[in-house]
C-alpha positions in Angstrom: -15.6 96.0 53.8 -13.3 99.1 52.9 -14.8 100.9 55.7 -14.2 98.1 58.0 -10.6 97.8 57.0 -10.1 101.6 57.4 -11.4 101.5 60.7 -9.1 98.6 62.0 -6.1 100.2 60.1 -6.7 102.9 62.4 -7.2 100.7 65.6 -4.0 99.0 64.6 -2.0 102.1 63.9 -2.9 103.3 67.7 -2.2 99.8 69.1 -5.9 99.2 70.1 -7.4 95.9 69.9 -11.3 95.7 69.9 -11.3 92.2 71.2 -15.3 91.8 70.5 -15.7 92.3 66.8 -19.2 90.8 65.6 -22.0 91.7 63.3 -23.8 92.9 66.1 -20.8 95.5 66.7 -21.1 96.9 63.2 -23.6 100.0 62.8 -24.8 101.2 59.4 -25.9 104.8 59.2 -26.3 107.1 56.4 -24.5 110.2 55.2 -25.9 112.1 52.4 -27.4 108.7 51.3 -24.3 107.1 51.5 -23.9 104.1 54.0 -21.3 104.7 56.7 -20.1 101.8 58.7 -19.4 102.4 62.6 -17.3 100.2 64.8 -19.2 99.9 68.3 -18.9 98.6 71.9 -15.5 99.2 73.0 -16.1 97.7 76.1 -13.3 94.9 75.7 -11.2 97.1 73.9 -7.3 97.5 75.1 -4.7 99.9 74.2 -1.2 97.9 74.2 2.6 99.4 74.2 4.1 98.8 70.8 5.4 95.2 71.1 3.0 94.5 74.4 0.7 91.5 74.6 -2.6 90.7 75.9 -3.9 87.2 77.2 -7.4 88.0 78.4 -10.1 85.7 77.4 -12.8 88.1 76.2 -15.3 88.3 73.2 -18.0 86.6 71.7 -17.1 83.0 71.4 -18.7 82.5 67.8 -16.3 85.3 66.4 -13.1 84.8 69.1 -9.8 84.1 67.5 -8.9 80.4 68.1 -5.5 81.4 69.8 -7.5 83.5 72.4 -9.4 80.2 73.2 -6.4 78.5 73.8 -5.1 81.4 76.5 -2.5 82.3 73.9 -1.2 85.7 74.1 -1.8 88.0 71.3 -1.0 91.7 69.9 -2.4 94.4 67.9 0.1 93.2 64.9 -1.8 92.0 61.6 -0.4 88.8 62.1 -1.8 88.2 65.6 -4.4 90.6 65.7 -7.4 88.8 66.9 -10.0 91.4 65.5 -8.8 90.5 62.0 -9.3 86.7 62.6 -13.0 87.7 64.0 -13.5 89.5 60.7 -12.4 86.7 58.6 -14.7 84.3 60.9 -17.9 86.3 60.3 -17.0 87.1 56.4 -16.8 83.2 56.1 -20.1 82.6 57.8 -22.1 85.2 56.2 -20.7 85.3 52.6 -19.3 81.6 52.2 -19.6 81.9 48.4 -16.8 84.6 48.5 -14.3 82.1 50.3 
């Protein structure tokens, strides 16, 4: 969880939105017997200008932000970031006891 949050923070700091976060795009490797999470598949990723908006319908429907499915514009800020909502979606799905 911490590694995913750190990766998303770096993306947000660079105004990049992944737009297709799902379990299949989170890879685990090891480094000196320690698990390392890597975010993969940046095919739908987009770099936004500060204050810029995106409106493309893309991603995996099961983990897609509901606002994107309603064709609303979105940005890289935490409050409107589709990546954050995707993470919440798969955590609720895979770890229901934590919600």
